[in-house]
MMTF fields as JSON, N, C-alpha, C and O atoms, coordinates in Angstrom:
{
  "mmtfVersion": "1.0.0",
  "mmtfProducer": "UNKNOWN",
  "numBonds": 235,
  "numAtoms": 236,
  "numGroups": 59,
  "numChains": 1,
  "numModels": 1,
  "chainsPerModel": [1],
  "groupsPerChain": [59],
  "chainIdList": ["A"],
  "bondAtomList": [4, 2, 8, 6, 12, 10, 16, 14, 20, 18, 24, 22, 28, 26, 32, 30, 36, 34, 40, 38, 44, 42, 48, 46, 52, 50, 56, 54, 60, 58, 64, 62, 68, 66, 72, 70, 76, 74, 80, 78, 84, 82, 88, 86, 92, 90, 96, 94, 100, 98, 104, 102, 108, 106, 112, 110, 116, 114, 120, 118, 124, 122, 128, 126, 132, 130, 136, 134, 140, 138, 144, 142, 148, 146, 152, 150, 156, 154, 160, 158, 164, 162, 168, 166, 172, 170, 176, 174, 180, 178, 184, 182, 188, 186, 192, 190, 196, 194, 200, 198, 204, 202, 208, 206, 212, 210, 216, 214, 220, 218, 224, 222, 228, 226, 232, 230],
  "bondOrderList": [1, 1, 1, 1, 1, 1, 1, 1, 1, 1, 1, 1, 1, 1, 1, 1, 1, 1, 1, 1, 1, 1, 1, 1, 1, 1, 1, 1, 1, 1, 1, 1, 1, 1, 1, 1, 1, 1, 1, 1, 1, 1, 1, 1, 1, 1, 1, 1, 1, 1, 1, 1, 1, 1, 1, 1, 1, 1],
  "groupList": [{"groupName": "MET", "atomNameList": ["N", "CA", "C", "O"], "elementList": ["N", "C", "C", "O"], "formalChargeList": [0, 0, 0, 0], "bondAtomList": [1, 0, 2, 1, 3, 2], "bondOrderList": [1, 1, 2], "singleLetterCode": "M", "chemCompType": "L-PEPTIDE LINKING"}, {"groupName": "GLU", "atomNameList": ["N", "CA", "C", "O"], "elementList": ["N", "C", "C", "O"], "formalChargeList": [0, 0, 0, 0], "bondAtomList": [1, 0, 2, 1, 3, 2], "bondOrderList": [1, 1, 2], "singleLetterCode": "E", "chemCompType": "L-PEPTIDE LINKING"}, {"groupName": "LEU", "atomNameList": ["N", "CA", "C", "O"], "elementList": ["N", "C", "C", "O"], "formalChargeList": [0, 0, 0, 0], "bondAtomList": [1, 0, 2, 1, 3, 2], "bondOrderList": [1, 1, 2], "singleLetterCode": "L", "chemCompType": "L-PEPTIDE LINKING"}, {"groupName": "ASN", "atomNameList": ["N", "CA", "C", "O"], "elementList": ["N", "C", "C", "O"], "formalChargeList": [0, 0, 0, 0], "bondAtomList": [1, 0, 2, 1, 3, 2], "bondOrderList": [1, 1, 2], "singleLetterCode": "N", "chemCompType": "L-PEPTIDE LINKING"}, {"groupName": "SER", "atomNameList": ["N", "CA", "C", "O"], "elementList": ["N", "C", "C", "O"], "formalChargeList": [0, 0, 0, 0], "bondAtomList": [1, 0, 2, 1, 3, 2], "bondOrderList": [1, 1, 2], "singleLetterCode": "S", "chemCompType": "L-PEPTIDE LINKING"}, {"groupName": "ILE", "atomNameList": ["N", "CA", "C", "O"], "elementList": ["N", "C", "C", "O"], "formalChargeList": [0, 0, 0, 0], "bondAtomList": [1, 0, 2, 1, 3, 2], "bondOrderList": [1, 1, 2], "singleLetterCode": "I", "chemCompType": "L-PEPTIDE LINKING"}, {"groupName": "THR", "atomNameList": ["N", "CA", "C", "O"], "elementList": ["N", "C", "C", "O"], "formalChargeList": [0, 0, 0, 0], "bondAtomList": [1, 0, 2, 1, 3, 2], "bondOrderList": [1, 1, 2], "singleLetterCode": "T", "chemCompType": "L-PEPTIDE LINKING"}, {"groupName": "GLN", "atomNameList": ["N", "CA", "C", "O"], "elementList": ["N", "C", "C", "O"], "formalChargeList": [0, 0, 0, 0], "bondAtomList": [1, 0, 2, 1, 3, 2], "bondOrderList": [1, 1, 2], "singleLetterCode": "Q", "chemCompType": "L-PEPTIDE LINKING"}, {"groupName": "VAL", "atomNameList": ["N", "CA", "C", "O"], "elementList": ["N", "C", "C", "O"], "formalChargeList": [0, 0, 0, 0], "bondAtomList": [1, 0, 2, 1, 3, 2], "bondOrderList": [1, 1, 2], "singleLetterCode": "V", "chemCompType": "L-PEPTIDE LINKING"}, {"groupName": "ALA", "atomNameList": ["N", "CA", "C", "O"], "elementList": ["N", "C", "C", "O"], "formalChargeList": [0, 0, 0, 0], "bondAtomList": [1, 0, 2, 1, 3, 2], "bondOrderList": [1, 1, 2], "singleLetterCode": "A", "chemCompType": "L-PEPTIDE LINKING"}, {"groupName": "PRO", "atomNameList": ["N", "CA", "C", "O"], "elementList": ["N", "C", "C", "O"], "formalChargeList": [0, 0, 0, 0], "bondAtomList": [1, 0, 2, 1, 3, 2], "bondOrderList": [1, 1, 2], "singleLetterCode": "P", "chemCompType": "L-PEPTIDE LINKING"}, {"groupName": "HIS", "atomNameList": ["N", "CA", "C", "O"], "elementList": ["N", "C", "C", "O"], "formalChargeList": [0, 0, 0, 0], "bondAtomList": [1, 0, 2, 1, 3, 2], "bondOrderList": [1, 1, 2], "singleLetterCode": "H", "chemCompType": "L-PEPTIDE LINKING"}, {"groupName": "TYR", "atomNameList": ["N", "CA", "C", "O"], "elementList": ["N", "C", "C", "O"], "formalChargeList": [0, 0, 0, 0], "bondAtomList": [1, 0, 2, 1, 3, 2], "bondOrderList": [1, 1, 2], "singleLetterCode": "Y", "chemCompType": "L-PEPTIDE LINKING"}, {"groupName": "LYS", "atomNameList": ["N", "CA", "C", "O"], "elementList": ["N", "C", "C", "O"], "formalChargeList": [0, 0, 0, 0], "bondAtomList": [1, 0, 2, 1, 3, 2], "bondOrderList": [1, 1, 2], "singleLetterCode": "K", "chemCompType": "L-PEPTIDE LINKING"}, {"groupName": "GLY", "atomNameList": ["N", "CA", "C", "O"], "elementList": ["N", "C", "C", "O"], "formalChargeList": [0, 0, 0, 0], "bondAtomList": [1, 0, 2, 1, 3, 2], "bondOrderList": [1, 1, 2], "singleLetterCode": "G", "chemCompType": "PEPTIDE LINKING"}, {"groupName": "ASP", "atomNameList": ["N", "CA", "C", "O"], "elementList": ["N", "C", "C", "O"], "formalChargeList": [0, 0, 0, 0], "bondAtomList": [1, 0, 2, 1, 3, 2], "bondOrderList": [1, 1, 2], "singleLetterCode": "D", "chemCompType": "L-PEPTIDE LINKING"}],
  "groupTypeList": [0, 1, 2, 3, 4, 5, 0, 3, 6, 7, 2, 2, 1, 2, 7, 7, 6, 8, 7, 0, 4, 8, 2, 7, 3, 9, 0, 3, 0, 1, 6, 6, 4, 9, 8, 7, 2, 2, 1, 7, 0, 10, 1, 7, 10, 9, 8, 11, 10, 12, 13, 14, 4, 8, 5, 15, 5, 7, 9],
  "groupIdList": [1, 2, 3, 4, 5, 6, 7, 8, 9, 10, 11, 12, 13, 14, 15, 16, 17, 18, 19, 20, 21, 22, 23, 24, 25, 26, 27, 28, 29, 30, 31, 32, 33, 34, 35, 36, 37, 38, 39, 40, 41, 42, 43, 44, 45, 46, 47, 48, 49, 50, 51, 52, 53, 54, 55, 56, 57, 58, 59],
  "secStructList": [7, 2, 2, 2, 2, 2, 2, 2, 2, 2, 2, 2, 2, 2, 2, 2, 2, 2, 2, 2, 2, 2, 2, 2, 2, 2, 2, 2, 2, 2, 2, 2, 2, 2, 2, 2, 2, 2, 2, 2, 1, 7, 7, 7, 7, 7, 7, 7, 1, 1, 6, 6, 6, 7, 7, 7, 7, 7, 7],
  "xCoordList": [-18.457, -19.052, -19.874, -19.887, -20.477, -21.228, -20.477, -20.759, -19.289, -18.358, -17.884, -17.762, -17.642, -17.017, -18.222, -17.834, -19.472, -20.385, -20.661, -21.12, -20.418, -20.499, -19.555, -19.858, -18.288, -17.023, -17.119, -16.62, -17.6, -17.821, -18.825, -18.489, -20.035, -20.966, -20.23, -20.338, -19.541, -19.006, -17.818, -17.59, -17.122, -16.174, -16.697, -16.155, -17.872, -18.593, -19.229, -19.287, -19.703, -20.358, -19.076, -19.263, -17.919, -16.742, -16.213, -15.651, -16.384, -15.814, -16.72, -16.315, -18.076, -19.117, -18.887, -18.792, -18.77, -18.455, -17.249, -17.206, -16.153, -14.965, -15.112, -14.659, -15.69, -15.985, -16.998, -16.946, -17.757, -18.777, -17.955, -18.092, -17.075, -16.419, -15.304, -15.011, -14.715, -13.962, -14.669, -14.235, -15.829, -16.543, -17.064, -17.037, -17.449, -17.739, -16.529, -16.669, -15.347, -14.323, -13.805, -13.276, -14.074, -13.895, -14.909, -14.519, -16.157, -17.121, -16.937, -17.298, -16.403, -16.031, -15.004, -15.014, -14.04, -12.829, -13.077, -12.442, -13.973, -14.592, -15.213, -14.949, -16.207, -16.83, -15.928, -16.243, -15.129, -13.978, -13.372, -13.332, -12.835, -12.196, -12.998, -12.418, -14.324, -15.272, -15.426, -15.526, -15.459, -15.876, -14.795, -15.081, -13.223, -12.238, -12.083, -11.645, -12.438, -12.42, -13.459, -13.216, -14.439, -15.511, -15.11, -15.388, -14.451, -13.913, -12.925, -12.853, -11.999, -11.024, -11.305, -10.536, -12.542, -12.913, -12.97, -13.47, -12.507, -12.659, -14.285, -14.96, -14.749, -15.981, -16.301, -15.742, -17.139, -17.615, -18.874, -19.574, -19.359, -20.779, -21.58, -20.964, -22.602, -23.243, -23.791, -24.572, -23.269, -23.623, -24.379, -23.951, -25.412, -26.346, -25.572, -25.065, -25.553, -24.76, -25.143, -24.3, -26.275, -26.744, -27.612, -27.7, -28.372, -29.303, -28.789, -27.936, -29.246, -28.612, -27.517, -27.116, -27.185, -25.961, -26.447, -25.86, -27.577, -27.95, -29.404, -30.259, -29.691, -30.834, -31.428, -30.818, -32.686, -33.299, -34.298, -35.318, -34.097, -35.261, -36.053, -36.88, -35.829, -36.352, -37.734, -38.0, -38.793, -40.177, -40.664, -41.833],
  "yCoordList": [81.969, 81.442, 80.232, 79.223, 80.2, 79.089, 77.916, 76.805, 78.311, 77.228, 76.5, 75.278, 77.374, 76.765, 75.804, 74.801, 76.037, 75.219, 74.057, 73.046, 74.134, 72.813, 72.025, 70.833, 72.332, 71.457, 71.116, 70.027, 71.735, 71.19, 69.851, 68.724, 70.161, 69.269, 67.881, 66.763, 68.163, 66.925, 66.258, 65.049, 67.154, 66.55, 65.642, 64.603, 66.221, 65.424, 64.157, 63.133, 64.226, 62.824, 61.935, 60.72, 62.389, 61.627, 60.941, 59.855, 61.624, 61.09, 59.922, 58.793, 60.318, 59.146, 58.068, 56.972, 58.013, 57.001, 56.073, 54.861, 56.983, 56.215, 55.413, 54.269, 55.892, 55.341, 54.015, 52.973, 54.313, 53.07, 52.05, 50.874, 52.386, 51.383, 50.711, 49.53, 51.429, 50.773, 49.769, 48.648, 50.286, 49.429, 48.225, 47.105, 48.372, 47.181, 46.203, 45.006, 46.741, 46.025, 45.184, 44.073, 45.946, 45.498, 44.249, 43.228, 44.433, 43.511, 42.287, 41.203, 42.392, 41.338, 40.546, 39.315, 41.339, 40.557, 39.915, 38.879, 40.346, 39.487, 38.284, 37.244, 38.42, 37.48, 36.306, 35.121, 36.615, 35.555, 34.859, 33.631, 35.771, 35.193, 34.203, 33.226, 34.42, 33.682, 32.411, 31.348, 32.436, 31.273, 30.255, 29.064, 30.785, 30.19, 29.501, 28.352, 30.199, 29.558, 28.324, 27.407, 28.366, 27.313, 26.252, 25.109, 26.441, 25.38, 24.564, 23.338, 25.492, 24.586, 23.827, 22.975, 24.165, 23.337, 21.897, 21.525, 21.044, 19.625, 19.363, 20.032, 18.379, 18.02, 17.021, 15.932, 17.462, 16.536, 16.413, 17.355, 15.203, 14.848, 15.852, 16.024, 16.396, 16.951, 15.809, 14.912, 16.014, 15.175, 15.99, 17.063, 15.462, 15.951, 15.936, 14.911, 17.013, 16.856, 15.812, 15.374, 15.43, 14.301, 13.205, 12.075, 13.882, 12.799, 11.366, 11.252, 10.303, 9.069, 8.514, 7.351, 9.412, 8.927, 8.885, 8.145, 9.697, 9.676, 9.215, 9.711, 8.369, 8.008, 8.475, 8.278, 9.123, 9.659, 8.936, 8.92, 8.063, 7.142, 7.597, 6.833, 8.828, 9.319, 9.694, 10.163, 9.522, 9.751, 11.073, 11.427],
  "zCoordList": [26.048, 27.219, 26.636, 27.342, 25.592, 25.081, 24.932, 25.381, 24.125, 23.735, 25.084, 25.173, 26.081, 27.236, 27.919, 28.518, 27.861, 28.354, 27.596, 28.127, 26.428, 25.693, 25.829, 25.768, 26.029, 26.184, 27.624, 27.909, 28.518, 29.943, 29.781, 30.143, 29.209, 29.185, 28.537, 29.042, 27.438, 26.954, 27.615, 27.6, 28.169, 29.197, 30.363, 30.74, 30.886, 31.863, 31.306, 31.987, 30.076, 29.505, 29.094, 29.023, 28.845, 28.57, 29.609, 29.465, 30.888, 32.289, 32.579, 32.855, 32.487, 32.92, 31.892, 32.444, 30.634, 29.795, 30.006, 29.795, 30.522, 30.951, 32.17, 32.18, 33.18, 34.408, 34.264, 34.918, 33.404, 33.183, 32.488, 32.826, 31.509, 30.811, 31.73, 31.545, 32.674, 33.835, 34.659, 34.924, 35.05, 35.871, 35.042, 35.553, 34.025, 33.209, 33.102, 33.352, 32.725, 32.655, 34.017, 33.986, 35.165, 36.403, 36.706, 37.272, 36.295, 36.575, 35.782, 36.24, 34.631, 33.551, 34.162, 34.176, 34.712, 35.281, 36.476, 36.672, 37.45, 38.539, 38.286, 38.89, 37.224, 36.667, 35.963, 36.067, 35.459, 34.922, 36.049, 36.125, 37.048, 37.988, 38.855, 39.33, 39.083, 39.93, 39.128, 39.74, 37.531, 36.925, 37.001, 37.12, 36.92, 36.908, 38.291, 38.358, 39.384, 40.826, 41.007, 41.792, 40.351, 40.332, 39.48, 39.844, 38.31, 37.555, 38.177, 38.09, 38.951, 39.623, 40.785, 41.229, 41.35, 42.481, 42.208, 41.147, 43.055, 42.742, 42.971, 43.753, 42.234, 42.344, 43.593, 43.716, 44.379, 45.718, 45.586, 45.216, 45.877, 45.902, 46.981, 48.032, 46.888, 48.025, 49.0, 48.684, 50.138, 51.223, 52.328, 52.754, 52.711, 53.893, 55.345, 55.8, 55.906, 57.241, 58.235, 59.019, 58.237, 58.929, 58.56, 59.041, 57.403, 56.795, 56.457, 55.576, 57.087, 56.536, 57.67, 57.717, 58.422, 59.362, 60.801, 61.59, 61.24, 62.635, 62.776, 62.042, 63.608, 63.784, 65.153, 66.204, 65.1, 66.428, 66.726, 66.038, 68.063, 68.327, 69.548, 70.046, 70.056, 71.039, 70.772, 69.665, 71.789, 71.504, 72.108, 71.958]
}
């Protein structure tokens, strides 16, 4: 019974380690994909939606 308990604990720890590894790999892939998308975006100067183009002269 003691050996069974030890093996069960080790199996649970292994499952947790594998889950964390898979999660880490997924996060790394998503980060890499996001960086690639940002690098592929054409550079556009930041333009204010109305500043410099609309003059409000109402009092």
